[in-house]
Structures are given as structure tokens and as C-alpha cells.
N, C-alpha and C positions, 0 to 999 in steps of 0.2 A: 503493499500499499503505500511504499514510498514514493513520492512525489520527484518532479523533474529536478535534477541537480541544478544547483544556482552559482554562479561566482560569488566568491568570498573577498573581503575587503583584504587589503594586504599592506604592509608596511607600520608606521610607527604605533598605530591603534591597535594593531593585532598582536596581542602578549603572548600567545601561544600558536605553536604549529601543529600540523596534523603527520608529522613526519613519523612518529611512532604509533600513529593512528589510536591515540588514546584521548579522550574527550578532557579540557581544561576542569579543574576545580570549579565548582562543586559538583561537576556532571561525572555520572560513570555509567558505561554501558549496562543495559538492563538484563537481569540473570536471564538465562532461558529457560528457566523455570517460569518465569511470569508469560512465555510466550503464547500461550494459550487464551491470553486475556490481552497483550497488546497487538495480537495479531488482528483484532476485531477494531481497533482505534484507526482514526483518521489522521495521517502527518500533518493536518491543517491546523490542528490544537493541541494543547496542553491539557494532560489531565492530572486531576488530583484527586487521591482515593485517600478516606479515613475511615476510622470505625466509631459509630457512636454508641456509646455505653449506656446512654440514658434509658431507664427503664420502660418497657413495653407500654406500661399503662399511661406512662406521658407523652410517649408517641402517639397514642391514640388520641388523646385530648388534643395535642398540636394539630394532628390531621384534620381533626373533625371541624377545625375553623374554616380551611380552605373548602371542605365537603359543605357545610351549611350556608358560605358563601355562595358557591356554584349553584346550590339548589334553590337561593334566594334569586340570583340571577334568571333561573331558566322560569321560576315561579313569577316574577315582574314581568320577563319577556310574553309567556303566556297570558296576563293580564293584560298587557299592552295590545298585543293580537286581537285579543276577544274585545278591547274597546275600540280600537281602531280600524279592524277589519273591514266592518260594514262600510266605513266611510270612504276608504279605498275603493271598495267594491263599486259604491255609487260614482266616486270619479270616474272610474274605468266606463261605465256605462255611459257616462256623460261624455267622456270623448269618443265612445263608438255611434253616439247620435241619439241615445235614448235621454230625454229631458228629465230632470230628479231635481232633488233639494240642493244639490250641488252645483247645477248649471245656471250661468249667469251670462247676461251679452253687458260688455264693456259700455254700451253706448247708453244703456239706463240705469248705469250708476254714476253718481258724482265721483270727483276725485279723490276726495276722502274715503269713500266706501270702497272705491277700488283698489286703494293703497293698503286700506285695512285688510280686503280679503287677500290681496297677494302677500302682505307680511304675514299672516296667520297660517296660510298653507306654506308659504315658504319657510316658516318656522316648523311646521310639522316636519316635512319631507326633511328638511336638516336634522331634526332632532332623531328621526326613525333611522335615516341614513347611518348616522354617528352610532346609535346603539347596534346597527347590524355591523359595521365596518369593525368597532374597537372594542364594544363588550360583548357581544355574542360568542366571539371565538374563544373566550374564557373557558366557559362549560364544554365546548367542542374539545379544545385543547386537553382539557384538563381530563377528560373522559376517554376520548378517542384519538388523541393526537399520534400520530405515526412516523414522524422524521427521526425524532430521537426517544419515541415511546412517552407513556403518559404516565402520571401519578396514580389513577386508578388502576391501569393494568399492572405496574409495579406492585402495589399494595397485594392485589389478587394472586399474584404470583409467588411473592416473597412472605406476606402478613405482617404482623409486627412481631418484632424480637428483640431481645435485650440488648444484642449485639449486632449493629447493621452495618453493611458495607453503602458508604455514599461516595459516589463518584460525580466530580465536578469537570465540567467541559469549559475550556477558553471561550469568551464572546469575541467578537469581532476585531478586538485590541490587538490579539496575537497574530491572526493571519494578515490583517492590514500591516503591522510592523513587520513582519517575517517577510513580505512580499514587497514592501518598500526598498527605494533604491537611494545608493548615496555616490556622493561622485568621489572617484580615484583620486581628485586633488586632496579632499579632505581624509582619505585613506592614507595619505602619504606618496601617492603617484603623481605626476605631472602630465599624465595622457590626457586628462579631461573626459575621459568615457565614465560610464556610471557602472556600478555594480549590487548586485543584489544585499542586502544586509545581511549580515552571519550572526545570529543572537548568541552562537555559543561561543565561536573563536573572537569575535569582536569585543574588545574590554567594556568600551562603553556600552553597546547593545546590550553584553551581558549582566551589566550593573543594575540595568532597567530591568530584564526580566527577571533578575533574582530578588530584585525589589518586588516586583509581583508576587512572586511564588511564595516569597517571606511571610508576606501579610496574608497571604491565602491561607497559609499552615500554620499560622499561629495559634498556638494551643488556646490563647484566650478565645479565638474564635471556635476552634474545632471543638473544643471540652465545654465552653461555656453555652453554647448553642446548640441546640439538636439539629441534624444535619439537614431537615427540611427547610432551616432558615440561613442556612449558608449561601443561598443564591443571593447576587448583588450584580452591580452593573458590570462586571469583569469576568463573572463566573456564573454558569448555569448548570443545573443537574441534570445527567444524561440518564433517564429511566432505564431505557435498555442496557446500559453498561452495567448499572445496578442490580439489575436482574441476572447479566451475564456473571457478574462477580459472585454474587451471591450461589447461584447454581454451580459454579466452579468449585465453591468451597465444599458446597453441600455434596458433589461426587467425588470431593477429595483430592481432586486435579490440583489445587492450591491450598495453601494454609491460611485461616482466616488472619494471621499475624502479617501476611505477606502484604495486607493492605492497609497495617496500621496507619501510615502514614508515607503515602506513595505518591510520587509525582514522576507523569512520563511525558516525554517529547520526544518527537523525531526530527533527526539532522541528517541530510543528505550523505554526510561522508561517515558518520559514525552508527548509523539506524538508530535503533530505539534508545534514549537515555532515561536513567534517573537521577533524581537530585539528591546529593547527602545534606539533608538539613543541617546536621552539625557543624558543615563548613559555611553555613550562609553567616556572611558577618565581616569583621575586619581582618584581622590577622589570624595566625593559625591559633593562638592562646586565646584569645576573645573567642573565637569560633565553636573550637572546644567547650570552654565555659559555657556559651549560649547554647550549643547543643544539650550539655549536661542539666542546665536549667529549665530546657524545654521537656525532656524527659522526667524530671523531677515534678514539673506543673502537671504532665500526663499522669502520674502516678496517684499524686495528690487529688487530681477531679476525679479519677477512676475509684478511689476511695471514698470520697464522698458520695457519687452516685451509687456505690454497692450500699452504703450507708441509709441513702434516701430509700433504697428497694427495699429494706425491711422495716421503714418507718423511723428511724433512728436517726436522721440527718442532724438533729440538735446535738449528737455526740460528736459530729463531727465540729461543729463551731465551739464546744467546750474542749476539744481537742487543741484546737486553733488557739482558745484563750490561754489554754497552759502553756503551750510552747512560747507563746508572745511573753506573757508574764516573767517564764523564766529565763528569757533571753534577754529581758531587759534589765534583769537583777544586777548587781555588781558581780563581775566574774562571769556572767552569761553561762551557757551552756558548753563551754571549751572545755571543762574538765570532765574526764570518763566517768568519774564516780558520780558525778552531779547530773549527768546524762542517765546513767543506771537509775539513780532515785526518781528523775523526772519520769522516765519509762515505767517504771513500776506504778506511780502515780496514777498515769494514763491508762495502764492497765486495769487497775483496780476501779476508776470510773468506769471504763466500760464494763466490767466484770460486774459492778453493781447494776448496771441496767442491763444485763443477760447477752452481753456480748462478747466473743472471743477476740480479742483486738488482733492479736497473732494471727489467727485462722482465717478471719476476714480479710485482712490486708494480704496474706498468701493468695485465697481464693480470688480477691478481685483485680489484684496488680501484679501476681506471681512472682513476687520476688520476696525476701525475708527485709528489707528497709529501704529507706529513700536509695536511688540511683548517685551512688559515689559518695555515699554518706556510712 
């Protein structure tokens, strides 16, 4: 599904070469294990996948909002058709030569009356045209959209799960940027020709691309919001790919963890690439630190969601209060002995509420403690 190869910028702005056929940081060649998934992707888009661990009951409530909105739109349209249908039928009869209540002769009306009739009919036509063009497609796309699937079809095939795979597809900004051209004078050549922008090898273009990806993969977005609410002006959900990813996991062709935080894009020279999120940022040290912070945030959010699932979300905030209080005391939590005392206090609080802290953390996060700590 690779697109036609494009020329690449050369010269001072291009900080990396492809002589070794390896993409520059933070890109990596997509592992062959993901081939069943990326074989179905279009090279015109970037794709971002993540796992939403919100409780299934919460997702039902979120999904009910657009369902009710679209039902409301359909009912309002039905009411509008019932109300205005006979009027349009009379207009049609009048146009075909049958005189009725909508028929009038301009010569029999004053200028004020004529202007009033034209304005009222023009407003009616414009209102109904606007509803048909801009509003009616909402329920149609919601239930019967075929280009990238539709939410109803996705839910019917996948259902509601505690761990769901969401796949976002870049909107027009990526394809327009990818297909834009730059002068080779700006790229360090004096030929005066133009060349297609290389979003992977060109340093400035790569910085812009990484900024988009970094913002879209922020844990504050993917963990705080349910996946259905991650659509915005730059990214749209791809319902067909979400069904595909879920079926691949159900059939054991791919592990669920493969979609934990996955970014895929296609390059003419390297093929399908992933983005190492731990490398996003400034220097090597800051990148690693940022990556560790992101992992820790995901672990904390996963633990919070697990507590919310069993109706104990108040324990999460109690845990945070204890840690914050101890961290602000003289000496903080730097001493190993003090850490052990605080850990016991936390476990006791959880135990008093019928929750085994260590077991729940292991079940929800899959580790024995916060990453890197």
C-alpha cells in the first residue's frame, strides 16, 4: 500500500542520511509482528492506537450521549417532515399548474406582500436545505458510514469492554503537509527546483511531526479521557481499524499490549515506522526522563481506573493525599526506612476498606511498583 516515492530534501536541513537504511530517532521500523495490522493501513495517514482502561459501565454512559443525540436528530427530522411535507406537496402541485393555497400572481400583490412571500419561502427553503446538507448526515454516518466504518457497527461487533483498543487516523493536515513541496534553495541547494517534503529525514519537518504526535499521545489525553472523546481537529477515530485490531487480539494474532501506545506512519524508503515515545523531547537524558514519567502516569491512571471499577475511587485520592503529605514533610520520602513506614500506612488504609493494595496494583498495572522507583 506504499505510495509513489517522492524526492527528499538534501543539504544542511537534513540531519540524517539513509545510507544505512535506518530511520532517524525517534522512528523505528515497525516489527513484523504488527504486519497483520499495518497491512490494512493507508500510507496517507498517521495512525495512533492506545488502550482505554475505563470501566465498561462508564463507556456505556459515554456512548449513550451520541446515541441519544442522534435519536433526537432523527425525531426532529421526522417532525419537520410531518409538518412541512404537505406544504412542499402544495408547492409542487402549484408548479405543475394546479391552483391551491400556495399559488399567487405577482401582479395581484403589493410590493410589501410580494417581498414578504419571497422572504418567508426563501427562509423555509434555506432552513430545510441546511438541515439536509449539514445535520441529516450525522445519524446516517453514525449508523451507516462506510468509508471508515461507523460507531454503531463498531459497538455491535466489539461490544463494551474494560480494555478497548482505540485507533485514531490523522486528518487532512498530515497528507497536505506530506505532499507539500519546498524549494531546494531552502534545503541547501542552489538548483532552484522543488522537492517533496520529507517528514522523517528533514529536521524541521520532523520536529513539526513529532510535536503533533507528542500532543496526541500525551497520557493526560489518553488516560484522562475515554477513547471516544479523543477525536479533535487533527485526529479522527477509525472504526474499521478498531474492529480489526480487536479481532486480531481476540484471535491471538496480536497481543493486546501491542496497542498500548502505538504510532504508525509510512515512509517511502523505510516502509512502516513506529515512534519511540520515550525518545520524544530534547536531549537523550530529558527524553528518557520524559518517557519514564509517561509510563508512571499511565500506571497511576490504570490503578485509579481499577479502584473506580470496584467503587473505591476515594481510596485513590486518599493514597495521593498520604504521599503528598509525606513528601512535603522535612526529609520527604528519600529515606528507605521512611518509605517502608509510609507504604505500610497506605496498605493499612486500603486493608481497612477491604482492598489488598499490592494485589490490586499487580492486577491492574502488572508490576510490583511504579516504573523506575
